[in-house]
C-alpha positions in Angstrom: 290.5 93.2 62.8 290.7 90.7 59.9 287.5 89.3 58.6 287.2 85.6 57.5 284.1 84.9 55.5 283.5 81.3 56.3 280.3 79.5 55.2 281.2 76.1 56.6 279.6 77.0 59.9 276.3 77.9 58.3 273.5 75.4 57.3 271.4 75.9 54.2 267.8 76.4 55.2 268.6 77.8 58.7 267.7 81.3 59.8 270.3 83.9 60.8 270.2 87.5 61.9 272.8 90.0 60.6 274.2 90.4 64.2 274.8 86.6 64.4 276.5 86.5 61.0 278.7 89.5 62.0 279.9 87.5 65.0 280.6 84.4 62.9 282.6 86.4 60.4 284.4 88.6 62.8 282.8 92.0 62.0 283.0 94.5 64.8 279.3 95.3 64.3 276.4 94.1 62.2 276.3 97.5 60.4 279.0 96.2 58.1 276.3 93.8 56.8 273.5 96.3 56.5 273.5 96.7 52.8 271.8 94.5 50.2 275.1 93.5 48.5 278.2 92.7 50.5 281.6 92.3 48.7 284.2 91.5 51.4 287.7 92.7 50.7 290.3 90.2 49.5 287.8 87.5 48.9 286.0 85.9 45.9 282.6 86.2 47.7 279.5 88.2 46.9 276.7 88.1 49.5 273.1 89.1 48.7 270.7 90.0 51.5 267.3 90.0 49.8 264.0 91.1 51.4 260.8 90.5 49.5 258.4 92.8 51.4 260.5 95.9 52.3 259.9 98.8 54.6 257.7 101.5 53.0 260.4 104.1 53.4 262.9 102.0 51.2 262.9 101.6 47.4 260.4 99.0 46.5 262.4 96.7 44.3 260.7 93.6 42.9 262.7 90.7 44.6 261.2 87.3 45.1 261.9 83.5 44.8 259.7 81.1 42.8 260.6 77.5 42.0 264.2 77.9 43.1 264.7 81.0 40.9 265.5 84.4 42.4 264.1 87.4 40.5 266.1 90.4 41.8 266.3 94.0 40.9 269.9 95.2 41.2 271.1 98.3 43.1 269.7 101.6 41.7 273.3 103.0 41.8 274.6 100.0 39.9 277.8 99.9 41.9 278.0 96.1 42.3 276.3 95.2 39.0 279.5 94.6 37.1 280.9 92.5 39.9 277.8 90.3 39.9 277.7 90.0 36.1 281.3 89.0 36.0 281.1 86.6 39.0 281.6 83.4 37.0 284.4 84.7 34.9 286.2 86.2 38.0 285.7 83.0 40.1 283.4 84.7 42.6 280.7 82.7 44.4 277.4 84.4 45.1 275.7 83.5 48.4 272.1 84.3 49.2 270.3 85.2 52.4 266.6 85.7 51.9 263.6 86.7 54.0 259.9 87.3 53.1 259.5 90.4 55.2 261.7 93.1 56.8 262.8 92.7 60.4 262.6 89.0 60.1 265.8 86.8 60.2 267.3 85.7 56.9 267.1 82.2 55.6 270.5 81.0 54.2 269.8 79.7 50.7 273.4 78.9 49.8 275.0 79.6 46.4 273.1 81.1 43.5 274.1 81.1 39.8 273.4 84.1 37.5 271.3 83.0 34.6 270.4 86.2 32.8 270.5 90.0 33.1 267.7 92.1 31.6 267.7 95.9 31.0 271.4 96.3 31.1 271.0 99.8 29.7 268.9 101.1 32.6 269.0 100.9 36.3 268.1 98.9 38.3 269.1 95.9 36.2 266.9 92.8 36.5 268.7 89.6 37.4 267.6 86.0 37.2 269.5 83.6 39.5 269.1 79.8 40.0 269.2 78.9 43.6 271.7 76.0 43.9 272.1 75.6 47.6 275.2 73.6 48.5 277.6 73.6 45.5 278.8 70.1 46.1 275.4 68.5 46.6 274.8 65.4 44.5 271.2 66.6 44.1 272.4 69.8 42.4 272.0 69.1 38.6 273.9 72.2 37.6 277.1 70.8 39.0 276.6 67.2 37.7 278.9 66.3 34.8 277.0 64.9 31.8 278.4 61.6 30.7 277.2 60.2 27.3 276.5 56.8 28.9 275.0 58.0 32.1 271.3 58.5 31.4 270.5 59.6 34.9 273.1 62.4 34.7 271.9 63.4 31.2 268.3 63.5 32.3 269.2 65.6 35.4 271.1 68.1 33.2 268.2 68.3 30.7 265.7 68.9 33.5 267.9 71.6 35.0 268.3 73.3 31.6 264.5 73.0 31.1 263.8 74.7 34.4 266.3 77.5 33.6 264.5 78.0 30.3 261.2 78.3 32.2 262.7 80.8 34.5 263.9 82.9 31.5 260.4 82.6 29.9 258.8 83.9 33.1 261.2 86.8 33.3 260.4 87.7 29.7 256.7 87.6 30.4 257.1 90.0 33.3 259.0 92.3 31.0 256.1 92.3 28.5 253.1 92.2 30.8 254.3 93.5 34.3 251.2 91.9 35.9 248.2 89.6 34.9 247.4 90.1 31.3 243.7 90.3 32.1 243.1 91.9 35.5 246.5 93.5 36.2 247.2 91.7 39.4 250.9 92.5 40.3 251.7 90.0 43.0 254.3 87.7 41.4 253.5 84.6 43.5 249.9 84.7 42.3 250.8 84.8 38.6 251.5 81.9 36.3 253.6 81.9 33.1 251.1 80.4 30.7 252.1 79.3 27.1 249.6 80.3 24.5 250.7 77.6 22.1 251.1 74.7 24.5 254.6 73.6 25.6 254.1 70.1 24.1 253.2 71.5 20.7 255.9 74.2 20.6 259.4 73.9 19.2 262.5 74.9 21.2 262.3 78.5 20.1 258.6 78.9 20.7 258.9 77.4 24.2 261.2 80.3 25.2 259.5 83.1 23.1 257.8 85.5 25.6 255.3 86.4 22.9 254.1 82.9 23.2 253.0 83.5 26.7 250.6 85.3 29.0 251.0 86.1 32.7 247.7 85.0 34.2 246.2 84.7 37.7 245.3 81.1 38.6 241.7 81.0 37.5 242.4 82.5 34.1 245.5 80.3 33.7 243.4 77.2 34.3 240.6 78.2 32.0 243.0 79.2 29.3 245.2 76.1 29.6 242.1 73.8 29.5 240.6 75.6 26.5 237.6 77.0 28.3 238.5 80.5 27.3 240.6 82.1 24.5 241.2 85.6 23.1 240.7 87.2 19.7 243.3 89.3 18.0 242.0 92.4 19.7 242.3 90.7 23.1 238.6 90.2 23.8 237.8 87.0 25.7 236.1 84.1 24.0 234.0 81.8 26.2 233.5 78.1 25.5 229.9 76.9 25.4 231.0 74.3 28.0 231.3 77.0 30.7 228.4 79.3 29.8 226.3 78.0 32.7 229.2 78.6 35.1 230.1 82.1 34.1 228.4 83.7 37.2 230.2 81.3 39.5 233.5 82.0 37.8 232.9 85.7 37.9 233.1 86.0 34.1 231.1 88.7 32.4 232.3 88.0 28.8 233.6 91.6 28.7 237.1 90.7 29.9 240.0 91.4 27.6 243.8 91.4 27.5 245.3 94.6 28.7 247.2 94.7 25.4 248.0 92.5 22.4 251.4 92.5 20.7 251.5 91.7 17.0 253.8 88.8 17.8 251.1 87.3 20.1 248.6 86.9 17.2 250.1 83.8 15.5 250.1 82.0 18.9 246.6 83.2 19.8 245.3 81.9 16.4 246.9 78.5 17.2 245.2 78.5 20.6 241.8 79.3 19.1 242.1 76.6 16.4 243.7 73.8 18.4 243.1 74.4 22.2 239.9 76.4 22.5 236.7 74.3 23.1 234.3 76.2 20.9 
């Protein structure tokens, strides 16, 4: 039986079971869609089935979506990595079906674009995708042409590139820190990518430099961003006098410290102490 992979019958944002998709696409059974990466024969289509919280018996890859960016660990065998990496060059479209937990239906997210690949020398590779949704959507800035006299289009493109840069920055921070830089929380959705030297004060290179960042849980991120805490070059926390009376409420002992300090962090930490920290 021939298989026609047709996405026109699907609606971005709707939920679908593998069995339902198998019927739509003419598969004899849903087992043909049981893998995480599907590359149908004789088509320029790559389909990703991504589950954030997996069954305990399966490899626990780190796969999740934040702010329309998909952070995805590739297959440990690496069989489809080259196909995914070369998708744009080969004219392949990558479609995403995503669910928060195993045994749930998948939400159809539409097309994703590969932004960056990390750790290409080891498996699994770490991929960063931008979730685009419908490729012809007028709200999709990646597909908008940038006309010199069209300020709206130019602004949309600049915003898109800025968000992609932030996605790369966050990916770089996970590579450096793995979890919260203070308390080692490892739940990605609870971690914020915090610039040490603030975004508004940084040049283009500094804004994307992962050494100018800390992965922090929300309370530490807020305190650090507002200058109520900082860190010395050994990673020891510095507490502003303005929060000394609130340390107990904030569960701060004054003994907290960064799990590690890279030499390249120190110039940024010095800036934070001198220009952001409320002594």
